[in-house]
N, C-alpha and C positions, 0 to 999 in steps of 0.2 A: 400293276405287277408287283409281286412281293418276292423278295429273295431272302430265304431264311439262312441262319448261321450254320445249320446242319449241312445244307448243300455246299456252302462255302468251305466248310471243314473237309468235306469229301473231296472237293476239287483240290484243296491244299495238300491233302494226303498224297495225291498222285505225284506231286513235285516237291514233296518235303525233303527227300534225300538230297536233291540238288541244292536246295536252300540251306540245309544244315551244313553241307560242305563249304558253301560260300560264307556262311556265318562263322564257322569255326576258323576258316582261313583269315577272315577279317579280324577276329579277336587275336589270333596268333601274331599276325603281322603288326598289330598296333602296340603290343607289349604293355597293355593296360590291364589292371586287375579286373576280376569279375565284378567286384563291388562298384568299380568305376562305370562299367557298362550297365549295370543294373540301375544306377542313378540316372544315367542318360535315358534309359528306356522309360523310367518312371516319369521323367520330365517331358519326353516326347509323347508319351501316351496321353498326357493331360491336355495336349494341344488340340483344341476344337476350332475349326474355321467355319464361319458363317457363309452359307451359300445365298447369293442374292436371287430373289425370285425371278427377276428379269433376265438372268443369265441361263435359265433352263430351256429357253428357246433360242433360235438363231437371232443374232443381232443384225445390224445392218448399217449402211451408210446413208447419207441423204440421197443417194442415187438408186439404191435398190436393196432388196432383202430376199434371200433365197432359202426358204424353210426346207428342212430335210425330212419332214414327216414325223409323226408320233410326238409332236410337241404338246406340252401340258395346256389344256384348254381352260383350266380353272385353278383355283387355289388348292383344291383337294389333290389334283394331279401334280401340281408343283410340289406339294408336300411329299407325295409318293415318290417323285424323282429324287428329292433330297434324301428320303429314306433309302433308296437304292444306292446313292452315292455314299451314304454313311455306312451301309452294310459292306460295301466293297472296300472303302478306304479306311474306315474306322476313325476318321478325323473330320467328318462333315456333319456334326451333330447339332447344327443350328441353321436357321433360315432367317433371312432379313427381308421383310416385306416392304413393298412400295405402295403407298396409298395415293390415289384411289384405285390403282390396278388390282389390289389384293384385299379388298374389303370382304370379310367373311360373311356368308349368308347365315351360317349357324356357328356362332363362336364356340359354343360348348362342344359341338361335334369336331370342329377343327382342333381344339385343344386336345381332345381325346385321341384323334388320329395322330397328332404330333407325339403324344406320350407313348402311344403304342410303337411308334417308329424310333423312339429314343431321341427325338429332335426337340430342341427348345427354340423360342423366338428371340432372335437377336434384335438389334436396333431396327425400329420402324423408320421409314423414309418418307418425307413429304414431297409434294410435287407442286411447285409454283413456277415451273418453267414451261408449262403447257396450259392453254385454256381448255377447260372441260366443257362438254355439251351443256348448253343452257346457262353457262356462266355469264353473269350480268356485266361484270367489269373484266377488262383484259389485262394480262400480264405482258403485253407487247413491249411496254416501256418500263418494266420492272415490277416487283412484287413488294417485298418488305421495304424497299427503298423508294417506292413510287412517289411521285409528287402529289398524287391524289390520295387523301386519307382513306377514302372508301375502298380503294384497291388494297392499300396496306392492311386495312382491317379484314378484308376478305382473306388475305394471305395468312394473317395472324390466326384467324378463326380456323382456317384449314389445318394449320400446324397444331393447334390445340385439340382439334378433333382427331388428328393422327395420334397424339399422345393418348387420348381416350381409347382408341382402338387398340393401341399397344398395351394399355393397362388391362384390358379385357383378355388379352392373350398372354399376360404375365411377362411381357417384354419389360426392359428396364432402361431403355435409352431411345433417343431420337437423333437422327442425323439430319442436319439442315444444310442443304446445298442450294445456292442461289445462282441463277443465270443473269442476275441484275448487273447492268453495266451500260457501256456506251460504245458505239461503233465509230464515232467521229469526235475530234477535238471540239470542245465547246458545247457538246450536246448535254453534258451533265455537270453539275457542280459537285466536285468530289467530296467536299466536306459535308454538305447538306445530305447527300445520298448516304454517306456513312453514318451520320447522326440519326437519320431516319431508320436505317437498318438496325442500329443499336437499340433504339426505342422499341421497334417491333420485336426484336429478339428478346428484349426484357419482358415483354408481355407474354411471350411464349414460355420463357424461363420460369416466370411466376406461376405458370400452370403445371409445372413439373411436380410429380410426387417427391417426397423427401429422399427416396432411395433411387431416384432416376438420375441419368446423366444426359446432357445435351452435347452433341459433337458438332462443332462448327467447321465445315469443310471449306477449302479455298481452291481457287483455280485461276491461273493467270490470264486465260483467254477462252473463247468459245462458249456461247454463241456470239458474245460481243468481243470484237477484235481490237478495239482501242483501249478499253479498260473494263475491268470487272470490279465490283464494289469490295468483294473479299478476294483480293487477287493473290495474296501470298501468306506464308505462315506468320509473318509479323502482324498482319491485319487480323488473322484468325486468333492469334494469341492475345492481341489487344482486346478484341471482343470478349473472348472467354474470360479474361482477367477482370473486365468491367462487369460482366454478368454475374459472376459469383463462383463458389466452389463446386457447383454441379456442372459447370460448363468447361469443355475441353476442346483442344484442337484435334482435328482428324486429318491424317496424312494420306492422300491418295497418290500412289507412286506415279501415276500418269499426269497428275496436275502440276507439272513443273516444266520450266523452260529447259531446253536441251542442256545436258551436262551439269545440271544443278547438283550440288553436293547434298543429297537428301539425308545421308547418314549424319551429317553435321546438324541439320535441322532437327532430326530425331533426338540427338544429344541435347540440344538447347531446350527443346520443349520438355524433355524428360527432366532436365535440371530444374526447370521452373514448376514441375509437378502438373503440367498442363498437356501432356501427351495422352490423348484419349484412345486412339486406335488407328487402324490402317484399312485402306482399300487397296488390295493387292492387284496389280496388273503389270504390264510391261509396255514399253514404247520405244520406237526408233526415232521419231521426229517430234511428236507432241502427245496429245491425249489419245493415243492409238488404241488403248484398251486391249492389248494383245495378251496372250497366255502368259501367266506369271513365269518368269525365268527364261522365257524364250529368246530374249534379246540381251538382257543385262544381268545374268546370274551372279556375277561378282558384286555388283552393287547391292543386290538383295542380300547376299551374304554379309557385306560390310554393315548393312543396316542392322542385321541381327547381332553382329559383334557389338555394336553400340547398345542395343536393347538389353543384352545380358547384364549390363550394369544396373538395370532397374527392374528386370522382368520378375525377379523373385519377390519384390516388395510392392510392385504396382499391378494394377488390373487393366489390361489392354483389351480392346475389341479387335478381333481379327476377322476380316471379311474380304472375299474376292469381289472385284468389280470389273468385269470384263464383258466385251461384246464381240461375239464371234460370228462370222458370216460364212465361213467355208469349212468349218469343222463340225463334227457332232458335238453339241453342247455338253453332254455328259462326259465325253472323253476329254474335252478341253478342260472341264472343271477338275477332273481327276489328275490331269497333268499339272494344273495349277496348285492343287493341294500337295502333290508330291514335291513340287519345286519349293514351296514354302517350308515343308518339313526338311528337305535337304539343306536349305540355307540355315535353318535353326540347328540341325544336327551338326553341321560343319562348324558353326559358331561355338557350340558346346565343346568342340575339340581344341579350341585355341587355348594354349597354355598361358592363362592370364597372368600368373606370377612372373613367368619369364618375359612376357610382353611388357608388363609394367616396369620391370627392372631395365629392360632394353630402352624403353621410352625415357626413363629417368637418366639413363646413361647417354642419351642421344645417339644410340647405336642404330642408325637408320637401316643399314643392311640387315641386321638381325631382326628388327621389327618386321621388315617385309618378309623375311624367311619364315618367321613364326606364323604370320597371318596366312601366307600362301600355302604353307604346309597343311594347314587345316582345310583351306579351300580346295586343294587338289586331292583331298581324300575322298574316295568313292564310298559314300555312306549308305548306299542303297541296300546292302545286306542288313545293316542295322535297322533301317526303316521297315524292311520286310519282316524282320523279327518282331518289331513293335506291332505291326499289323497282325501277325500270326497270333501273338499273345492276346490281342484284343478281339480275336474272332473274325477279323477281316481277311480279305484276299491277299495272298502273297504277291500276286501280280494283278492289280485291279483291272487295268485296261484289257489285258489278255483274257481275263475271265469274262469281262463284259462282252467281248467279241465272241468268245467260245460259246457262251450261252445265248448269243444272238438277241441280246436285250433290246437293241434298237428295233429290230424286226418285230419283236413281240409288242413293243409300244406302238408301232405303226399299225399292226394288226388290231390292236385294241382301240386306238384313237383315230386312225386314218392317216393317209399319206399327204393330205393337203389341208393341214391345220396350222394356224398361227398362234403362238403363245400370247397371252394378254400382256400388254405393256409396250415395250419398245417396238 
């Protein structure tokens, strides 16, 4: 299914008067100059968030999966869905592929399709947390950290092949996440497992083109519940520092223990020049992979407050990483994109000069007032104006439903299909 900008413009026109009223009111109440808002619009317009290929179908738990119909059956249909998201939101102009789920049959055709949709290829992702059909060695007891050199070599070779697939699609980065670890005390020698991981990562790193990046992701638990080899940001930073200048830490918001101060981690990694990017999601208890901003919108905002100290000079990778079992996947992703942009826009409203002065004066009350004034501002009229100028929908989810896009996808693809991947 294709959604052209002319149709979006026509639908926007019907509700443009109401939007203009809200936008005018927003600017009047803010007491900021037109040039101030033009600068905000420019910065927000540039934000593009990668959509993970595996999030375009329903996710699931270890107990069940409930597909809603019309899910993408192959890479071409996944790209088409990202094209729909980008047309509606204006901020989903990249896709992140997972190998071997998304190996293209015709690389040239896939690149052409992406170009026509205005979509680029973000980081490619390797998979050493599952055994594939016909695999001679098993990752049951680890991959890059495995005691068996043959298993480690299998995992290294896979990651190198993932880089090669990414090169063919003009991607510029690879994300490495390992499920390696232990479920019981004494099961694994911590030091040797880490050293083996570093050695394996070094071989992958050496395969990187000069203009590529490696993102080292961390996770405190799951599927191993006693320890994971790369369990926190310190381990990720240590590996990235040892590997070299093309290696960075990747922060997944769900990969933290409850109540972790993620915004402080962001500040530390950015200070060291090793913050590579983000996997956005939300959580209540653990790695829940919920819709971005659905549980902790204030934390997301505080993360962007810290990011603004380096966002102008650094290049970060932005990607959603969520698994949804009870929502329409495309609606869920539109909500996540919106939540990220809201947090970014609110952070732009923080009076940095006043905040810095209050911090230096140890005026705790004023610091809180400045921060919360920005967070409590409803920036949705601003984001709608950004979308309008970019040719996207004023209200993406409402238009998605009005045009009955899910029904059209079900008609095209069927009501009982499962997206490849998770």
